[in-house]
C-alpha positions as CSV (number, residue, x, y, z in Angstrom):
1,X,-23.3,-23.7,3.8
2,X,-23.0,-20.6,6.4
3,X,-21.9,-21.4,10.0
4,X,-25.3,-21.6,11.7
5,X,-23.6,-21.8,15.7
6,X,-25.5,-23.4,18.3
7,X,-26.6,-21.5,21.0
8,X,-26.0,-22.9,24.0
9,X,-22.4,-23.8,23.1
10,X,-22.1,-20.2,22.2
11,X,-23.4,-19.0,25.7
12,X,-21.1,-21.4,27.2
13,X,-17.8,-20.0,25.5
14,X,-19.2,-16.4,26.1
15,X,-18.1,-15.5,22.3
16,X,-20.0,-12.3,21.2
17,X,-21.8,-12.8,17.8
18,X,-22.3,-9.5,15.6
19,X,-24.8,-9.3,12.5
20,X,-25.2,-6.9,10.0
21,X,-28.6,-7.1,9.2
22,X,-30.0,-6.6,5.4
23,X,-26.9,-4.7,4.1
24,X,-28.3,-2.9,1.3
25,X,-25.0,-3.6,-0.5
26,X,-22.3,-5.6,0.3
27,X,-18.9,-6.5,-1.8
28,X,-18.8,-10.8,-1.1
29,X,-16.2,-12.8,-2.1
30,X,-17.4,-16.2,-4.3
31,X,-14.8,-18.9,-4.2
32,X,-16.1,-20.9,-7.0
33,X,-15.8,-18.3,-9.5
34,X,-12.9,-16.5,-7.8
35,X,-14.3,-13.6,-8.3
36,X,-16.1,-10.6,-6.2
37,X,-19.8,-9.8,-6.2
38,X,-22.5,-7.8,-5.1
39,X,-25.3,-9.0,-2.9
40,X,-28.1,-7.3,-2.0
41,X,-30.2,-7.1,1.7
42,X,-27.8,-9.7,2.5
43,X,-26.8,-10.5,6.2
44,X,-22.8,-10.7,7.4
45,X,-22.3,-12.3,10.6
46,X,-18.8,-12.4,12.7
47,X,-17.9,-14.1,15.8
48,X,-13.9,-13.9,17.8
49,X,-12.5,-11.8,14.8
50,X,-13.7,-13.9,11.8
51,X,-16.8,-14.0,9.3
52,X,-19.2,-16.7,10.1
53,X,-21.9,-16.1,7.7
54,X,-22.2,-14.1,4.4
55,X,-25.2,-14.0,2.4
56,X,-29.3,-14.3,3.1
57,X,-30.9,-14.4,6.6
58,X,-28.7,-15.2,9.5
59,X,-30.3,-17.5,11.7
60,X,-28.0,-18.0,14.4
61,X,-27.7,-16.5,18.1
62,X,-26.8,-12.5,17.7
63,X,-25.5,-10.3,20.7
64,X,-24.8,-7.3,18.2
65,X,-26.9,-6.1,15.7
66,X,-26.3,-3.5,12.9
67,X,-28.5,-1.9,10.8
68,X,-27.1,-2.6,7.6
69,X,-30.1,-0.3,5.5
70,X,-28.4,2.7,3.6
71,X,-24.6,0.6,3.7
72,X,-22.2,-0.5,1.3
73,X,-20.3,-2.9,3.0
74,X,-16.5,-3.3,1.7
75,X,-13.7,-5.9,2.4
76,X,-10.5,-4.2,4.2
77,X,-8.2,-2.9,2.0
78,X,-4.4,-3.9,1.9
79,X,-2.0,-1.4,1.4
80,X,1.0,-3.5,-0.1
81,X,3.8,-0.7,-0.2
82,X,3.8,2.0,2.6
83,X,7.1,3.9,4.1
84,X,5.6,5.6,7.5
85,X,8.6,7.5,8.1
86,X,9.4,9.2,5.0
87,X,6.3,11.1,3.4
88,X,4.1,12.8,6.3
89,X,6.8,15.2,7.3
90,X,7.3,16.3,3.7
91,X,3.4,17.6,3.3
92,X,3.5,20.5,1.2
93,X,7.3,20.1,0.6
94,X,8.3,18.2,-2.0
95,X,5.2,17.1,-4.0
96,X,6.3,19.9,-6.9
97,X,9.9,18.5,-6.9
98,X,10.6,15.9,-9.7
99,X,10.9,13.3,-7.1
100,X,12.0,10.4,-9.4
101,X,14.2,12.5,-11.7
102,X,17.5,12.2,-11.1
103,X,19.1,13.6,-8.8
104,X,15.8,15.7,-6.9
105,X,14.1,12.1,-5.5
106,X,17.8,11.4,-3.9
107,X,18.9,14.5,-2.9
108,X,14.9,14.5,-1.1
109,X,15.7,11.2,0.9
110,X,18.9,12.4,2.2
111,X,18.4,16.1,3.2
112,X,14.7,15.7,4.4
113,X,14.5,13.1,6.7
114,X,12.4,12.7,9.7
115,X,14.0,13.5,13.2
116,X,13.9,10.7,15.5
117,X,11.8,12.1,17.9
118,X,9.0,12.5,15.8
119,X,9.2,9.3,13.7
120,X,6.3,7.6,15.9
121,X,4.3,10.2,15.2
122,X,4.5,9.8,11.7
123,X,3.9,6.3,11.8
124,X,0.8,6.7,14.0
125,X,-0.6,9.4,11.7
126,X,-0.5,8.0,8.4
127,X,-2.2,5.0,9.6
128,X,-4.8,6.8,11.1
129,X,-5.5,8.3,7.7
130,X,-5.4,5.0,6.1
131,X,-7.5,3.4,8.4
132,X,-10.2,6.4,8.0
133,X,-10.3,5.4,4.4
134,X,-11.2,1.8,4.9
135,X,-7.5,0.1,5.0
136,X,-7.4,-2.8,7.3
137,X,-4.4,-4.1,6.7
138,X,-0.4,-2.3,5.6
139,X,2.8,-3.0,4.8
140,X,5.2,-0.9,6.8
141,X,8.6,-0.5,5.1
142,X,10.7,1.2,6.8
143,X,14.1,1.8,8.9
144,X,13.2,0.3,12.1
145,X,13.3,2.8,15.1
146,X,12.8,2.1,19.0
147,X,9.1,1.7,19.5
148,X,8.3,1.2,15.9
149,X,6.8,-2.6,16.7
150,X,4.4,-0.7,19.4
151,X,3.6,1.7,17.6
152,X,2.1,-0.1,14.8
153,X,0.5,-2.6,16.8
154,X,-1.7,0.4,19.1
155,X,-2.8,1.4,16.1
156,X,-5.3,-0.9,15.3
157,X,-4.2,-2.2,12.4
158,X,-3.1,-5.3,10.9
159,X,0.5,-4.5,9.7
160,X,3.3,-6.3,8.2
161,X,6.5,-4.8,9.4
162,X,9.4,-4.8,6.7
163,X,12.6,-3.6,8.5
164,X,14.7,-1.9,5.6
165,X,18.3,-3.0,5.1
166,X,20.5,-2.4,2.1
167,X,24.5,-2.5,0.7
168,X,24.8,0.8,-0.4
169,X,24.0,4.5,0.6
170,X,23.1,7.1,-2.2
171,X,25.0,11.0,-2.3
172,X,24.4,13.8,-4.4
173,X,27.8,15.2,-5.2
174,X,27.9,18.9,-6.5
175,X,23.9,18.8,-7.0
176,X,24.1,16.6,-10.2
177,X,25.9,13.2,-10.0
178,X,24.9,10.1,-8.3
179,X,27.4,8.0,-6.2
180,X,26.7,5.0,-4.6
181,X,29.0,3.9,-1.1
182,X,28.7,0.7,-0.4
183,X,28.7,-0.3,3.0
184,X,32.0,-2.3,3.9
185,X,30.1,-5.5,5.3
186,X,27.6,-5.5,2.4
187,X,25.0,-5.1,4.6
188,X,25.1,-8.2,7.0
189,X,24.8,-6.2,9.7
190,X,21.6,-4.4,9.1
191,X,20.2,-7.5,7.4
192,X,20.9,-9.5,10.9
193,X,18.7,-6.4,12.8
194,X,16.2,-6.2,10.4
195,X,16.1,-10.4,11.5
196,X,15.8,-10.0,14.9
197,X,12.8,-7.3,14.1
198,X,11.0,-9.2,12.2
199,X,11.2,-12.1,14.6
200,X,9.9,-9.4,17.3
201,X,7.4,-8.8,14.9
202,X,6.0,-11.8,15.3
203,X,6.3,-12.8,18.6
204,X,4.2,-9.3,19.3
205,X,1.4,-9.7,22.0
206,X,-1.1,-8.0,20.1
207,X,-1.1,-10.9,17.3
208,X,-1.7,-8.7,14.5
209,X,2.2,-8.2,13.4
210,X,3.6,-10.0,10.9
211,X,7.1,-10.1,9.0
212,X,8.3,-9.4,5.3
213,X,11.7,-9.4,4.0
214,X,12.2,-6.4,2.3
215,X,15.7,-5.6,0.8
216,X,15.1,-1.6,0.0
217,X,16.5,-1.6,-3.4
218,X,17.6,-3.7,-6.3
219,X,20.6,-1.7,-7.4
220,X,21.4,-1.2,-3.7
221,X,21.9,-4.9,-2.9
222,X,24.6,-7.2,-3.3
223,X,24.1,-10.3,-5.1
224,X,25.0,-12.0,-1.9
225,X,22.9,-10.3,0.3
226,X,19.7,-10.8,-2.1
227,X,20.4,-14.6,-2.2
228,X,20.4,-14.7,1.6
229,X,17.4,-12.8,2.2
230,X,15.6,-14.3,-0.5
231,X,16.6,-17.8,1.0
232,X,15.3,-16.5,4.5
233,X,11.8,-15.7,3.2
234,X,11.7,-19.1,1.5
235,X,12.4,-20.6,4.7
236,X,10.4,-18.6,7.3
237,X,7.5,-18.4,4.3
238,X,7.6,-14.7,4.9
239,X,7.2,-12.8,1.6
240,X,9.7,-11.0,-0.2
241,X,9.2,-7.4,-1.8
242,X,12.2,-5.3,-3.3
243,X,12.0,-2.2,-5.2
244,X,13.0,-2.5,-8.9
245,X,12.3,-0.9,-11.9
246,X,11.0,2.0,-10.8
247,X,13.0,4.6,-12.8
248,X,14.8,5.3,-16.3
249,X,17.9,6.0,-14.6
250,X,17.6,2.7,-12.9
251,X,17.0,1.1,-15.6
252,X,20.2,2.2,-17.6
253,X,22.1,1.1,-14.6
254,X,21.4,-2.1,-15.0
255,X,22.1,-2.1,-18.6
256,X,25.3,-0.7,-17.7
257,X,26.0,-3.3,-15.0
258,X,24.8,-6.2,-16.4
259,X,23.6,-5.4,-19.8
260,X,19.7,-6.4,-19.2
261,X,16.7,-5.1,-17.3
262,X,16.4,-4.6,-13.6
263,X,13.7,-7.8,-14.0
264,X,15.6,-9.9,-16.0
265,X,18.2,-9.8,-13.7
266,X,16.2,-10.2,-10.7
267,X,15.0,-13.7,-12.6
268,X,18.6,-14.8,-13.2
269,X,19.3,-14.1,-9.4
270,X,16.1,-16.0,-8.7
271,X,14.2,-13.5,-7.0
272,X,10.9,-13.8,-8.7
273,X,8.0,-16.1,-7.6
274,X,4.6,-16.2,-6.1
275,X,5.9,-14.8,-2.9
276,X,7.5,-12.4,-4.4
277,X,7.0,-9.0,-5.4
278,X,9.0,-5.8,-6.7
279,X,8.2,-2.2,-5.5
280,X,6.7,0.0,-8.2
281,X,7.5,-2.2,-11.5
282,X,7.0,0.9,-14.3
283,X,10.1,0.8,-16.0
284,X,9.7,-2.4,-18.0
285,X,11.7,-3.1,-21.2
286,X,8.3,-2.7,-23.2
287,X,8.1,1.3,-21.8
288,X,8.2,3.8,-24.4
289,X,10.2,6.0,-22.6
290,X,13.5,3.3,-22.8
291,X,13.3,2.5,-26.5
292,X,14.4,-1.0,-25.6
293,X,14.5,-3.9,-27.9
294,X,13.2,-6.6,-26.1
295,X,9.8,-7.4,-24.8
296,X,10.2,-9.6,-21.9
297,X,9.7,-8.5,-18.6
298,X,5.6,-8.5,-18.7
299,X,5.7,-11.9,-19.6
300,X,8.3,-12.9,-16.9
301,X,6.3,-11.3,-13.8
302,X,3.3,-13.2,-15.3
303,X,5.2,-17.0,-15.7
304,X,6.6,-16.5,-12.3
305,X,3.4,-15.5,-10.3
306,X,5.7,-12.3,-9.1
307,X,3.7,-9.3,-8.0
308,X,4.4,-5.7,-8.7
309,X,2.8,-3.1,-5.8
310,X,1.5,0.0,-7.6
311,X,1.7,3.6,-6.2
312,X,0.6,5.6,-8.8
313,X,0.3,8.9,-7.1
314,X,3.7,9.5,-6.6
315,X,4.9,9.1,-10.2
316,X,1.9,10.9,-11.5
317,X,3.1,13.6,-9.5
318,X,5.6,13.8,-11.7
319,X,4.0,12.7,-15.3
320,X,5.4,9.4,-14.8
321,X,3.4,6.2,-14.9
322,X,3.2,2.4,-15.9
323,X,2.5,1.7,-19.5
324,X,-0.3,0.6,-18.5
325,X,-1.6,-1.0,-15.2
326,X,-4.3,-2.5,-17.4
327,X,-1.8,-4.3,-19.7
328,X,-0.4,-5.1,-16.8
329,X,-3.3,-7.0,-15.8
330,X,-4.4,-8.6,-19.0
331,X,-1.0,-9.9,-19.5
332,X,-2.0,-11.7,-16.3
333,X,0.4,-10.2,-13.8
334,X,-0.8,-10.0,-9.8
335,X,-0.8,-6.3,-9.0
336,X,-1.6,-5.1,-5.2
337,X,-2.0,-1.4,-4.8
338,X,0.4,0.5,-2.6
339,X,0.4,4.2,-1.0
340,X,4.0,5.2,-1.0
341,X,3.4,9.0,-0.3
342,X,0.7,11.4,1.1
343,X,-2.0,11.4,0.7
344,X,-2.5,8.5,2.8
345,X,-5.8,7.4,1.2
346,X,-6.3,4.1,-0.7
347,X,-9.6,4.9,-2.1
348,X,-7.7,8.1,-3.7
349,X,-5.1,5.9,-4.9
350,X,-7.6,3.6,-6.4
351,X,-8.9,6.4,-8.0
352,X,-5.7,7.6,-9.6
353,X,-4.6,4.1,-10.6
354,X,-7.9,3.8,-13.0
355,X,-7.4,7.1,-14.6
356,X,-3.4,7.2,-14.9
357,X,-4.1,3.8,-16.3
358,X,-6.3,4.8,-19.1
359,X,-4.3,8.3,-20.1
360,X,-1.2,6.0,-20.0
361,X,-2.6,2.9,-22.3
362,X,-4.1,5.2,-24.9
363,X,-6.5,1.9,-26.1
364,X,-8.5,1.8,-22.6
365,X,-11.6,4.0,-22.5
366,X,-13.3,2.4,-20.0
367,X,-16.5,0.0,-20.3
368,X,-17.6,-0.2,-23.9
369,X,-21.4,0.6,-24.8
370,X,-20.7,-1.3,-28.6
371,X,-18.9,-3.8,-30.1
372,X,-15.9,-2.7,-30.0
373,X,-12.3,-4.0,-30.9
374,X,-11.4,-2.2,-27.2
375,X,-8.6,-3.8,-25.3
376,X,-8.5,-5.2,-21.5
377,X,-10.8,-2.7,-19.6
378,X,-10.2,-1.6,-15.9
379,X,-12.8,-0.3,-13.7
380,X,-13.6,-0.1,-10.2
381,X,-14.6,-3.6,-9.5
382,X,-10.8,-4.2,-11.5
383,X,-9.0,-1.7,-9.2
384,X,-11.0,-3.2,-6.0
385,X,-9.8,-6.4,-6.5
386,X,-6.1,-5.2,-7.1
387,X,-6.8,-3.3,-3.8
388,X,-7.8,-6.5,-1.8
389,X,-7.7,-9.9,-3.3
390,X,-4.4,-8.7,-5.2
391,X,-2.4,-8.3,-2.4
392,X,-3.9,-10.6,-0.2
393,X,-2.5,-13.6,-2.7
394,X,0.7,-11.7,-2.9
395,X,0.9,-12.3,1.1
396,X,-0.4,-15.1,1.1
397,X,-3.2,-14.9,3.0
398,X,-6.6,-16.2,1.1
399,X,-8.4,-15.1,4.7
400,X,-7.6,-11.4,3.9
401,X,-9.4,-9.2,1.4
402,X,-12.5,-11.1,1.0
403,X,-16.0,-10.9,2.7
404,X,-16.5,-14.8,3.2
405,X,-16.9,-17.2,6.4
406,X,-13.8,-18.0,7.4
407,X,-12.1,-14.7,6.4
408,X,-10.9,-12.7,8.9
409,X,-13.5,-9.5,9.7
410,X,-11.7,-6.9,8.1
411,X,-14.3,-4.6,6.5
412,X,-15.6,-1.2,6.3
413,X,-19.4,0.3,5.9
414,X,-20.1,3.3,3.5
415,X,-22.9,5.5,4.5
416,X,-24.9,5.4,1.3
417,X,-27.0,8.7,2.2
418,X,-23.8,10.7,2.2
419,X,-24.4,13.4,-0.2
420,X,-21.4,12.5,-2.8
421,X,-22.6,8.4,-2.6
422,X,-26.2,9.9,-4.1
423,X,-27.7,8.8,-6.0
424,X,-26.7,5.4,-5.6
425,X,-26.4,3.4,-9.1
426,X,-23.2,1.3,-8.6
427,X,-21.9,2.1,-5.2
428,X,-18.4,1.1,-5.6
429,X,-18.1,3.8,-8.9
430,X,-19.6,6.6,-6.2
431,X,-17.2,5.6,-3.7
432,X,-14.1,5.4,-5.6
433,X,-14.8,8.2,-7.9
434,X,-16.9,10.7,-6.2
435,X,-17.0,9.8,-2.4
436,X,-13.6,8.7,-1.5
437,X,-12.8,8.0,2.2
438,X,-15.6,10.7,3.3
439,X,-18.6,8.5,3.2
440,X,-16.7,6.0,5.0
441,X,-18.8,5.5,8.1
442,X,-17.4,2.5,10.4
443,X,-13.6,-0.1,9.7
444,X,-13.2,-3.0,11.7
445,X,-10.1,-5.3,11.9
446,X,-10.7,-9.0,13.5
447,X,-14.1,-7.8,14.1
448,X,-13.2,-4.8,16.4
449,X,-13.8,-1.1,15.6
450,X,-11.2,0.9,14.7
451,X,-13.1,4.1,13.2
452,X,-16.4,4.6,14.4
453,X,-18.8,7.2,12.9
454,X,-15.3,8.4,10.8
455,X,-13.4,8.6,13.5
456,X,-10.1,6.9,14.1
457,X,-10.7,5.4,17.5
458,X,-7.2,3.7,18.4
459,X,-4.9,7.2,17.6
460,X,-5.5,11.2,18.2
461,X,-4.8,12.7,14.7
462,X,-4.8,16.0,15.8
463,X,-2.2,15.4,18.1
464,X,0.3,13.6,16.1
465,X,-0.4,15.6,13.2
466,X,1.0,18.8,15.7
467,X,3.9,16.8,16.4
468,X,4.9,16.5,12.4
469,X,3.8,20.3,11.9
470,X,6.6,21.2,14.7
471,X,9.3,19.4,13.3
472,X,8.8,20.4,9.7
473,X,10.3,23.9,10.1
474,X,13.6,23.0,11.8
475,X,14.1,20.0,9.6
476,X,13.6,22.6,6.3
477,X,15.7,24.8,8.5
478,X,18.3,22.4,8.6
479,X,18.6,21.4,5.0
480,X,21.0,24.2,3.5
481,X,23.9,22.3,6.1
482,X,23.2,18.7,4.2
483,X,26.1,17.8,1.9
484,X,23.7,16.6,-0.7
485,X,21.5,20.3,-0.9
486,X,24.7,21.6,-2.5
487,X,24.7,24.8,0.0
488,X,20.9,25.2,-1.1
489,X,18.1,26.4,1.2
490,X,14.9,24.4,1.6
491,X,13.5,27.9,0.0
492,X,15.6,27.7,-2.7
493,X,15.2,23.8,-3.6
494,X,11.6,23.8,-2.8
495,X,10.0,27.4,-3.6
496,X,6.4,28.3,-2.6
497,X,3.9,27.9,-5.1
498,X,3.4,31.5,-4.6
499,X,5.3,34.8,-3.8
500,X,4.7,35.9,-0.1
501,X,3.4,39.5,-1.0
502,X,3.7,40.9,2.8
503,X,5.8,39.5,5.8
504,X,4.0,37.4,8.3
505,X,1.9,39.1,11.3
């Protein structure tokens, strides 16, 4: 039953009740069915950052009322895989640069790094863009820097701080060969520093920061450090996250080291489970590019309840992708979405996820309009669940990603009168496939507005973009002097899309 607040009690405590009245469409959580569903003409009320009513008319005291007519109300999206300091600064440089092919990806990482002075601007700008598109919660998986936690908190978002640590560093020799440089202490000093940052995040006065245990790559972390970090996650109840099965090269590396796939080795190490996620998880043993004889990885992930954080855009740009997201979901694998790279826009990521999955599947053609032997179909409803409930389940937060009494008041509203949303037949399809973040009106985190009428309230995106723009040119100018660039300039590594026919004025 909805919480019908006693008026006198609410007045005495001074708690403010806000109610969205008669939302044309509302994406609600049905706990009995374990499903999301549409409500029409629904009220949603929230107080002290938590939802107290979703459904018919709310008869309790209301201090602030929002007209829900011509609005779609959607649970706040959750970005489960994001690196705030390493992507925005590369905008326009590496998008056509074969990022995940050896050695280009590793070379890009080493020679294009955000200057320390602009890391906070990169973090703030990326989060601001995510907020504009309805993201309320995100995982920022990055190397911590001075002021990082305060920057996360000042954004207004709900953030899981995932401080980077590793046992090895990469280098690209003579522009061809990848080498691992193992740290003398196996990465334990970085791990100790990461632990301190996790504790600081959980103690942050904003109350919106949490922590995640996230060694960077499975291939670059020693068994000892993997066991210690997973045990820390278990003892503290924090989620565990590691990059794994993200490239064909990595798959062959594990075959050479251990005679098995990355996922199978992670299972032997005891790293899989309901509180654990592998980042990307594309190159499982059934992937056609691998031509590997076993078919165990998908079932291992499903049986252990391990989550895959899926970031389709960054791989699709270079012709790679899961085979296929619809098959992962059909097999019972929990999938959460992430926005690994620019554009920082989860609605865009959701659209790409559906389209790439259909292309890679070869069997998923959308909803059947007549009886057929069609396999599991992926559409707007399924991808929204991955971007909300799937991620919340991985994080162990049943109060996120859902619009239901007792859940956090994290949500966004969509203007149904926006031309890209009209005509409105199925508003989720219009939002994901057509309008995107252009139609997002207001975004709330914990009942507080962070975006109003499409404008971010907590951040100056223009100021942060200008800071990054000023830093990109000197960063690119320094490329030729980096060892991994093999003496090549930024213009040689990443030539412009078109030649310049006349000199700049």
